[in-house]
C-alpha positions as CSV (number, residue, x, y, z in Angstrom):
1,M,63.5,51.5,60.0
2,L,67.0,52.7,60.6
3,R,68.3,49.3,59.3
4,L,66.2,49.6,56.2
5,C,67.5,53.1,55.5
6,R,71.1,51.9,55.9
7,R,70.5,49.0,53.4
8,A,68.9,51.4,50.9
9,V,71.9,53.7,51.1
10,K,74.3,50.8,50.6
11,R,72.4,49.7,47.5
12,I,72.8,53.0,45.8
13,A,76.2,54.0,47.2
14,A,78.2,55.8,44.5
15,P,81.8,54.7,43.8
16,F,84.8,56.7,43.3
17,Q,86.0,56.7,39.7
18,A,88.3,59.1,38.1
19,P,87.3,62.3,39.8
20,T,89.3,65.5,39.3
21,V,91.4,67.9,41.2
22,T,91.4,70.0,44.3
23,S,89.3,73.1,44.8
24,A,89.7,76.1,42.6
25,R,91.3,77.9,45.6
26,S,94.2,75.5,45.7
27,F,94.7,75.2,41.9
28,S,97.8,77.0,40.8
29,G,96.1,78.9,38.0
30,A,92.9,79.8,39.8
31,S,93.9,83.3,40.8
32,N,94.7,84.6,37.3
33,G,92.1,82.7,35.3
34,G,94.5,80.2,33.8
35,S,96.0,80.8,30.4
36,G,93.5,83.6,29.5
37,K,92.9,82.1,26.0
38,T,89.1,82.0,26.5
39,N,86.5,83.9,28.4
40,K,84.1,81.0,28.2
41,T,83.1,79.4,31.5
42,T,82.2,75.8,32.5
43,H,81.5,74.0,35.7
44,F,84.0,72.3,38.0
45,G,81.6,70.6,40.4
46,F,79.4,73.4,41.6
47,Q,82.0,76.1,40.9
48,T,82.0,78.2,37.7
49,V,85.5,78.4,36.2
50,S,87.0,79.3,32.8
51,E,87.2,76.5,30.2
52,G,90.9,77.0,30.1
53,L,91.2,76.4,33.8
54,K,89.2,73.2,34.2
55,K,91.4,70.9,32.3
56,G,94.4,71.7,34.6
57,M,92.2,71.3,37.7
58,V,91.0,67.9,36.5
59,G,94.6,66.9,35.9
60,E,95.6,67.8,39.5
61,V,92.8,65.8,41.0
62,F,93.8,62.6,39.1
63,T,97.4,63.1,40.0
64,G,96.5,63.5,43.6
65,V,94.4,60.4,43.9
66,A,96.1,58.0,41.4
67,S,97.9,55.9,44.0
68,N,94.7,55.4,46.1
69,Y,92.3,55.2,43.1
70,D,91.5,51.5,43.3
71,V,91.2,51.4,47.1
72,M,88.8,54.3,47.1
73,N,86.6,52.7,44.4
74,D,86.2,49.6,46.6
75,V,85.7,51.4,49.9
76,M,83.1,53.8,48.6
77,S,81.1,51.4,46.5
78,L,81.5,48.3,48.6
79,G,82.9,46.7,45.5
80,V,79.8,47.4,43.4
81,H,81.9,49.3,40.8
82,R,83.5,46.0,39.8
83,L,80.0,44.6,39.0
84,W,79.1,47.7,37.0
85,K,82.3,47.4,34.9
86,D,81.8,43.6,34.4
87,Y,78.3,44.3,33.2
88,F,79.5,47.1,31.0
89,I,82.0,44.8,29.2
90,G,79.3,42.2,28.9
91,S,77.2,44.8,27.0
92,V,80.2,45.7,24.7
93,Q,80.8,42.0,23.9
94,P,84.3,42.5,22.3
95,V,85.8,39.9,20.1
96,S,89.5,39.3,19.3
97,S,89.5,41.1,16.0
98,N,88.1,44.3,17.5
99,K,90.4,47.3,17.7
100,I,89.4,48.9,21.0
101,L,90.1,52.3,22.3
102,D,89.4,53.0,26.0
103,V,89.4,56.7,26.8
104,A,90.0,58.1,30.3
105,G,90.9,54.5,31.3
106,G,94.3,55.1,32.8
107,T,94.3,52.3,35.4
108,G,93.3,49.8,32.8
109,D,90.1,48.5,34.5
110,I,88.1,48.4,31.3
111,A,90.9,47.3,29.0
112,F,91.9,44.4,31.1
113,R,88.3,43.3,31.5
114,A,87.9,43.4,27.7
115,I,90.9,41.1,27.3
116,D,89.6,38.8,30.0
117,Y,86.2,38.7,28.3
118,V,87.7,37.7,24.9
119,R,90.0,35.1,26.5
120,K,87.0,33.5,28.3
121,N,84.7,33.5,25.2
122,E,87.2,32.7,22.5
123,K,89.3,29.8,23.9
124,G,92.1,28.3,21.9
125,D,95.8,27.9,21.8
126,D,96.1,30.0,18.7
127,L,94.0,32.9,20.0
128,E,95.4,36.3,18.9
129,M,93.8,39.5,20.0
130,E,94.3,43.0,18.8
131,V,96.2,45.2,21.3
132,V,93.8,47.3,23.4
133,T,94.6,51.1,23.4
134,V,94.1,53.1,26.6
135,C,94.2,56.8,26.2
136,D,94.2,59.1,29.3
137,I,95.2,62.7,29.8
138,N,96.9,62.0,33.1
139,A,100.3,60.4,33.2
140,S,100.0,59.3,36.9
141,M,96.9,57.3,36.1
142,L,98.6,55.7,33.1
143,E,101.5,54.6,35.3
144,E,99.1,52.9,37.7
145,G,97.7,50.9,34.7
146,K,101.1,50.0,33.4
147,K,102.0,48.3,36.7
148,K,99.1,45.9,36.2
149,V,100.2,44.5,32.9
150,S,102.8,42.1,34.2
151,D,100.8,41.3,37.4
152,G,97.8,40.1,35.3
153,G,99.9,38.4,32.5
154,Y,98.5,40.7,29.8
155,F,101.0,39.8,27.1
156,T,100.6,38.7,23.5
157,S,102.0,35.3,22.3
158,T,105.2,37.1,21.2
159,G,105.7,38.6,24.7
160,M,104.5,42.1,23.8
161,D,102.2,44.1,26.1
162,Q,98.5,43.4,25.3
163,V,97.6,46.9,26.3
164,R,99.3,50.1,25.1
165,F,99.0,53.3,27.2
166,I,98.8,56.6,25.4
167,E,98.7,60.0,27.0
168,G,96.1,62.1,25.2
169,D,93.1,64.4,25.5
170,A,89.5,63.1,24.9
171,E,88.8,66.3,23.1
172,H,91.8,66.0,20.8
173,L,92.6,62.3,20.4
174,P,96.0,61.5,19.0
175,F,94.7,58.9,16.5
176,E,94.0,58.7,12.8
177,D,90.4,58.9,11.5
178,A,88.5,55.6,11.4
179,S,91.0,53.7,13.5
180,F,88.9,51.7,16.0
181,D,86.0,49.3,16.0
182,I,85.0,50.1,19.6
183,Y,85.3,53.2,21.7
184,T,84.7,52.9,25.5
185,I,84.8,55.5,28.2
186,A,83.9,54.7,31.8
187,F,83.5,57.3,34.5
188,G,85.4,59.8,32.5
189,L,83.0,61.7,30.2
190,R,81.8,64.0,33.0
191,N,85.3,65.2,33.5
192,V,85.9,66.6,30.0
193,T,85.4,70.3,29.5
194,D,83.4,70.0,26.2
195,I,81.3,66.8,26.0
196,P,80.0,67.5,22.5
197,K,83.7,67.9,21.4
198,A,84.6,64.6,23.0
199,L,81.7,62.8,21.3
200,S,82.7,64.3,18.0
201,E,86.2,62.9,18.5
202,A,84.8,59.5,19.3
203,Q,82.9,59.7,16.0
204,R,86.1,60.7,14.1
205,V,88.3,57.8,15.4
206,L,85.6,55.1,15.0
207,K,85.4,53.1,11.8
208,P,82.1,53.3,9.9
209,G,79.8,51.0,11.8
210,G,81.9,51.3,14.9
211,R,80.3,51.2,18.3
212,F,80.4,53.8,21.2
213,F,79.9,52.8,24.8
214,C,79.8,55.1,27.9
215,L,79.5,54.0,31.5
216,E,78.9,57.0,33.7
217,F,77.2,58.3,36.9
218,S,73.7,59.4,36.1
219,R,70.5,60.5,37.7
220,V,68.5,58.7,40.4
221,E,64.9,59.8,39.9
222,N,63.2,57.7,42.5
223,P,61.7,60.2,45.0
224,V,62.6,58.0,48.0
225,L,66.0,56.6,47.1
226,G,67.2,59.8,45.5
227,P,67.5,61.8,48.8
228,L,69.2,58.8,50.5
229,Y,71.7,58.7,47.7
230,D,72.4,62.4,48.0
231,L,72.7,62.0,51.8
232,Y,75.3,59.4,51.4
233,S,77.1,61.2,48.6
234,F,77.5,64.6,50.3
235,N,78.0,63.4,53.9
236,V,80.0,60.2,53.6
237,I,82.1,60.3,50.4
238,P,84.1,63.6,51.1
239,P,85.1,62.6,54.7
240,M,86.1,59.1,53.4
241,G,88.2,60.7,50.7
242,E,90.0,62.7,53.4
243,L,90.5,59.6,55.5
244,V,91.7,57.2,52.9
245,A,93.3,59.5,50.3
246,Q,93.9,62.6,52.3
247,N,92.1,64.6,49.7
248,R,88.6,65.8,50.7
249,D,88.4,68.4,47.9
250,A,88.7,65.7,45.1
251,Y,85.8,63.7,46.5
252,Q,83.7,66.8,47.1
253,Y,84.2,67.5,43.4
254,L,83.3,63.9,42.6
255,V,79.8,64.2,44.1
256,E,79.2,67.7,42.7
257,S,80.4,66.7,39.2
258,I,77.8,63.8,39.1
259,R,75.0,66.3,39.6
260,K,76.3,68.6,36.8
261,H,76.7,65.7,34.3
262,P,73.9,65.5,31.7
263,P,71.1,63.1,32.8
264,Q,70.2,60.1,30.8
265,Q,67.9,61.7,28.2
266,E,70.1,64.7,27.7
267,L,73.3,62.7,27.1
268,K,71.3,60.6,24.6
269,R,70.3,63.8,22.8
270,L,73.9,65.0,22.7
271,M,75.0,61.6,21.2
272,I,72.3,61.9,18.5
273,Q,73.4,65.5,17.7
274,S,77.0,64.2,17.3
275,G,75.9,61.8,14.6
276,F,75.5,58.5,16.5
277,S,72.6,56.2,15.5
278,S,70.6,53.6,17.3
279,V,71.4,55.5,20.6
280,Q,70.1,53.9,23.7
281,Y,70.8,53.8,27.4
282,E,70.3,51.3,30.3
283,N,70.2,52.3,34.0
284,L,72.1,50.3,36.6
285,S,71.4,50.5,40.3
286,M,68.3,52.6,39.7
287,G,70.1,55.2,37.8
288,V,73.2,55.7,39.9
289,V,75.0,54.8,36.7
290,A,73.9,54.3,33.2
291,I,75.3,52.8,30.0
292,H,74.8,54.8,26.8
293,S,75.6,53.2,23.5
294,G,75.4,54.1,19.8
295,Y,76.8,53.4,16.3
296,K,78.7,55.4,13.9
297,S,76.8,55.2,10.6
298,A,78.2,52.6,8.2
299,D,78.2,55.2,5.4
300,S,80.2,57.7,7.4
301,K,83.6,58.7,6.3
């Protein structure tokens, strides 16, 4: 029986992906409430904090874990996060002519997979692909992604980088209206302060008929596996974060933020309210993560 439980826990083990900063107690602005520009509150894990404070706290977490980000993903998910991301790109099905924006994708995992997918499916010596844009609010995460460009040979035929890295906020994207064919965000939406605002920005920068894809931790509803997943999340992930990344608080936030993120049907509702059409979702690993997708209406401006 013990062996079966261990196997079940391994099947639904949650990975580490772009969590956010240390506890409110250790954040530099926690004592005075941040900038004081707003009295509105939001969640930071299970804590209630001012909206103005959360963004800085998230930034600190990313900075603190950036150098160990990939290692922690592999250790905590036993490599399953790679399968999720591969499946995600298979669902997106990018083509060489697509202008792709990957938000909260600092280390480049999704951008590089998109390029690999196109290269595999559109073979030819004259293949030219649009440059993929990665936008992330954290400079440390972007630097980790930039290191991988040369290692993976991600260059255009003219020797330019195939990926461009832009520092920017998902709630205030630094791009013109109707600039992209595809918007992706993987394990990043739960970290934004205002999810409807981020969805509105996705709508704005997509071209009419453009596609939105989100890969994110979600809700395990199975009454047997759910408790096992919680047991693993709260009792294994934070200690592993302390051991591997010397940052227990960041990983405690990770497991808490997953529980605060809108479940599948709620996120679908928010997408529809933001104007997306043909909205649907698909559970992976029994709901540990889910892929949400939708279209910007072809007649939208």
